[in-house]
N, C-alpha and C positions, 0 to 999 in steps of 0.2 A: 453641733449639735446633737449632745446625748441627755436622755432623759435619765434621772436617776430615780427607782421607784422605790417610796417608802411605804410602809404598812400602817396607813392611818384610815381614822373610821371614817372616811368622808363617803365610803361606798352607802353606809346607812343614809346620811342624808340625800345621795342619788337615788337609794331605793325609792324614798321617800318623795322624792318629789317626781318619779316614775308613776307611782300611785297617785299621786294629785292631780296630773296629765291624764291619766286612763289608758296609759300604757303596761303592758306586761312587759318584762324581763326579756320575756321570747321576741315580743317586739320590738325593743329597744336594741338587741343584738343583733337583730332581721335589719333594721334599720343601719347598722354600723356596716353590715357586710355590704348589704347593696350601697349604699355611699361607697365602700372601699372599692367595690368592684366597678363605681362606676366612675370614679376621680382617678381610678391606675386606668379605665381604656382612654380617658382624655392625654394620658401619657405619649407624646412622639417622640421626645429625647427626655432625656434624664443623665444626671452624673450624682455621685455619693461616695463618701469613704466609707470602709467596713470595717469592721473588729469582731472575729470569730473565734471562740472557744471552745474546744472540743475536749472535753474530757471522759477519759475510759475510766468507769465507775469499778470495774474488776480492783483495777490498778492506781487509781488516781492521779494515772498520767493525764497531762494536760498539754494540749497544742493549741499555738496561739498563729492563728493568720488574720494579717492586715493588708491593705491596699486601699484600691480606687477603682471606680468602675464608670465607664461614659457609654450610654447605649444609645439607639434609635430603633424603634418598636418598628417591626415586630421580631426582628433577627439578626441585627446588626451591635456589634458590643467590642469596647476596647477595656481590658483588664490590665491593670498595673500591682501585681503584687510584690508588698517590701519584706514580708514573714510570712513562711519561714526562710526565705529565699527570694533573691529578684529575680522575676518572672513576666514577661508581658502575654497577654492572650489576646488575639484580635479574632474577630468574625464579622466576614462579608454576607451572611446570609449562606454562605454556598462551601466555604470552608474554612477551615480554623487552622491559624498559625499560632504555635506554643514556642516563644522564643526565650532563651536563657543567656541573658548578656554576658556571663563573666564564664561561660565555656563555647560560646560562639555556637549555638545547636540551636536549629530549630524544628521541631515537628510539625506537620502536618496532617491534619486528620478531617474526618468528616463531621458534619455539623452535626447528626445525628447523636455524637459520643461528645458533645459539647459539656454539658453538666457532670457527668460521669469524671472526666479528665480534667477538670476544673477544681475536682474535691470540696466544690464550695458550692451550697443549696440558698440561692437568694431567689427563688422561684416565687416564693411568697410576698417577695417586697414589689416586683415591677411588671408582673406577667400575670395579664389581667385572666387570662383563661385558666389559670390557676386558682384562682378564689373560690371558683364555685368548687371545688373537690370540697373545701368546708364542709359542704351540706352531708357528708360523713361523717361528722362530729358531733355529740352534745355539746353543746355552748353553755358558759357560765359566765357572767359579767359580774368580774371579780372586784373590780374597781373602776370610778371614773372622776375626773376632776376637768378642771377649767381648760387642762393643756391636752387631755389624754383619756383614751379607754382603755383597760386591761381586759383581757377577756382570755379565759381558759377553754381549750378546744379537747374532748378527750375522746378518743376512739369508740365507735362503736361495736367495732369488733374487738377481738382479743389480739393482743401482741402488736398494736397500731402503736403509732408516735403520740404523746401526748403533747399539746403545743398551746403556748402563753403568748400570744400578741399585744403589743403595746402600740395603739394605734393613734398616730400625731391628727389632732383635731385641724392642728396649722397645713400640715401636707396631705393629710389621708392618705398615708401610707403606715402600713406595720413599721416604725422607727427601732424596734426590739424587738427579737423572739427568741424563747426557749424552746426548744424540741428534743424531747426525753423519751429513751426506749430503756431495756432493759440492760444495755451494754454501752449506751454514752449519753451525754446531756450536751446537748452543742446550743451555746448563747451568740447571740448574734445582733449587734448595734449598728446602725447609720450615722453617719454627722456629714455637715456641709452639704445637704441636700438641695438640689437645683432642678425643680420642673420646667420641663422644654425648654432648657437651654438651646443657643445656637450652637450647632457644632456642625464644623465641615466632614463631608464623606469620606476626606481623606484621609482620616485617622481610624477608618474600619478594612482599610488596604495597607497590606504589608511588602516590602521591599526587602527580599533576603539579603542581608548584609553579605558582602564580598568575603570569599574563603569559610563561609559558617558551614559546617557542617548538618546536611539535610537528612531528615528521616521521615518518609511518606509513606502512610498507611494505603495500601492498593484501593 
């Protein structure tokens, strides 16, 4: 599932409906983010495909990252990358394995380095405790349809990252996001979303292949 965002004057009719029902835009955005947080906290497990484009503004160089993720809240993860190269990342809540099948190499790292080492920030999509950080932003409801809300978040402090979220009313998750600063524009979209699927805990454990080259951080 991927949403295509079209610039249409529906936001005018949405604003009109908000006015008629006695809610300000601020109240509406607060409702959306509260609902988003509530629904995210209900997630025990989840799975989705992702596509992330990273644009370097100064050179117009673009990097594409694709793959799929399964997770069990709060700290178990199975991620399989397809682009830019095949890689499997598994976290059991205590340690993380990074496996490169092509080279039969395994790196073992601590959990606190997971997000940095993945090179992919998906925290806005499925970790509930990150939603509250959006309070540091000025919020603007850009567009609303029967399928989604589109919200722009502008940082209150200078040199912050501007965020545009597309929140699906079906899943109550941000199914698209754009994160922009002075240097990069990162666009992420999710597809094939399944909330609370049955997942075997064994997928969050990793058995090092025979004769694999292993690198383990102290």
